[in-house]
C-alpha positions in Angstrom: 139.1 7.4 124.7 141.0 9.6 126.9 139.7 9.6 130.5 141.6 9.5 133.8 139.3 6.7 135.2 140.2 4.3 132.4 143.5 2.4 131.8 145.4 3.5 128.7 144.0 0.4 126.9 140.3 -0.2 127.6 139.2 -3.8 127.8 137.1 -5.2 125.0 134.2 -5.5 127.4 134.2 -1.9 128.4 134.6 -0.8 124.8 131.7 -3.0 123.8 129.6 -1.5 126.6 130.4 2.0 125.5 129.7 1.3 121.8 126.4 -0.6 122.4 125.0 1.2 125.5 121.8 2.3 123.7 121.2 -1.3 122.4 121.7 -2.7 125.9 119.2 -0.1 127.3 116.6 -1.2 124.7 117.2 -4.8 125.6 116.6 -4.0 129.3 113.5 -2.0 128.6 112.0 -4.9 126.7 112.9 -7.3 129.6 111.8 -5.2 132.5 110.0 -2.0 131.3 111.2 1.5 131.9 111.7 1.1 135.7 115.2 0.5 136.8 116.9 0.4 133.4 119.4 3.1 134.4 120.2 1.3 137.6 120.7 -2.0 135.8 122.9 -0.3 133.2 125.0 1.2 136.0 125.3 -2.2 137.7 126.3 -3.7 134.4 128.9 -1.1 133.9 130.4 -1.8 137.3 130.4 -5.5 136.7 132.0 -5.0 133.3 134.8 -2.9 134.9 135.5 -5.7 137.4 136.1 -8.3 134.7 139.8 -8.5 134.1 140.0 -11.6 131.8 139.8 -11.3 128.0 136.3 -12.2 126.6 135.9 -13.7 123.2 132.5 -12.3 122.4 132.2 -9.1 124.6 128.7 -8.0 123.3 127.2 -11.5 123.8 128.8 -11.5 127.3 127.3 -8.1 128.1 123.8 -9.3 127.0 124.1 -12.4 129.2 125.2 -10.3 132.2 122.3 -7.9 131.6 119.9 -10.8 131.4 121.3 -12.2 134.7 120.9 -8.9 136.4 117.2 -8.7 135.3 116.6 -12.3 136.6 118.4 -11.6 139.9 116.3 -8.4 140.4 113.1 -10.4 139.7 114.1 -13.2 142.1 115.0 -10.7 144.8 111.7 -8.9 144.4 109.8 -12.2 144.6 111.7 -13.2 147.7 110.9 -9.9 149.3 107.2 -10.3 148.5 107.2 -13.8 149.9 109.1 -12.7 153.0 106.7 -9.8 153.6 103.7 -12.0 153.0 105.0 -14.7 155.4 105.9 -12.1 158.1 102.4 -10.6 157.7 100.7 -14.0 158.1 102.8 -14.9 161.1 102.3 -11.5 162.8 98.6 -11.8 162.2 98.4 -15.3 163.7 100.5 -14.3 166.7 98.6 -11.2 167.4 95.3 -13.1 167.3 96.5 -15.8 169.7 98.4 -13.7 172.2 96.1 -10.7 172.8 94.0 -11.1 175.9 90.9 -9.0 176.7 91.8 -5.7 178.5 89.8 -6.7 181.6 91.7 -10.0 182.0 95.1 -8.2 181.4 94.2 -5.6 184.0 93.2 -8.2 186.5 96.5 -10.2 186.0 98.5 -7.0 186.2 96.8 -6.1 189.5 97.4 -9.6 190.9 101.1 -9.4 190.0 101.5 -5.9 191.4 100.0 -7.1 194.7 102.3 -10.1 194.7 105.3 -7.8 194.1 104.2 -5.5 196.9 103.9 -8.5 199.2 107.4 -9.6 198.3 108.7 -6.1 199.1 107.0 -6.2 202.5 108.5 -9.6 203.2 112.1 -8.4 202.8 111.7 -5.8 205.4 111.0 -2.1 205.5 114.6 -0.9 205.1 115.2 -3.1 202.1 112.0 -2.1 200.5 112.7 1.6 201.1 116.2 1.2 199.6 114.8 -0.6 196.6 112.2 2.2 196.0 114.8 4.9 196.4 117.2 3.2 194.0 114.8 1.9 191.3 112.0 4.4 191.4 113.5 7.6 192.7 116.8 7.1 190.9 119.0 7.8 193.8 122.5 6.4 193.9 123.6 3.9 196.5 125.9 6.3 198.3 123.1 8.9 198.7 120.7 6.2 200.0 123.4 5.0 202.5 123.9 8.6 203.7 120.1 9.2 204.1 119.5 6.0 206.0 122.7 6.2 208.0 124.0 2.8 206.8 127.0 1.7 204.8 127.0 1.3 201.0 127.7 -2.4 201.6 124.4 -2.6 203.5 122.6 -0.9 200.7 124.0 -3.4 198.2 123.1 -6.4 200.4 119.6 -5.2 200.8 119.2 -4.6 197.1 120.5 -8.1 196.4 118.0 -9.5 198.9 115.1 -7.7 197.1 116.3 -8.7 193.7 116.5 -12.4 194.7 113.0 -12.2 196.1 111.6 -10.5 193.0 113.5 -13.0 190.8 111.8 -15.9 192.6 108.4 -14.2 192.1 109.2 -13.8 188.4 110.0 -17.5 188.1 106.8 -18.3 189.7 104.9 -16.1 187.2 106.7 -17.8 184.4 105.6 -21.2 185.6 102.0 -20.1 185.5 
């Protein structure tokens, strides 16, 4: 065969593949049906090209490789089904145990919002205002400092104070 993609001397394995491709395709159809035969043949071709040692019985070697590819495909599909089934089961179990009624979630959210508002009041009006400008309004620290007539360092210190207070509140929520 004269083709630029082959070496001058084809290996016995590649020559056997080319000569018996139709037989290998029939073998694969019997093993796994029509679906995926061309894909497996292509993978077999790639694997045959990668073999660089001489093979005593190239056709038998190709059949064994094809059989292994079919088995690997089946095992992979089975693992995928098991994984999907396990994930579905776990997801179903978690969703049943974690979901709280809407009214209860709403009440908890209101209580936590009230607690966060109380924390903001406890750190002082300026610190709360800086926090709201920075986190809610999206203003930068320099702009906040100019608006309030304080230094950027003061803005940073007030933000740290608010963050520390909110972190303590969060830790308290996590303990509950």
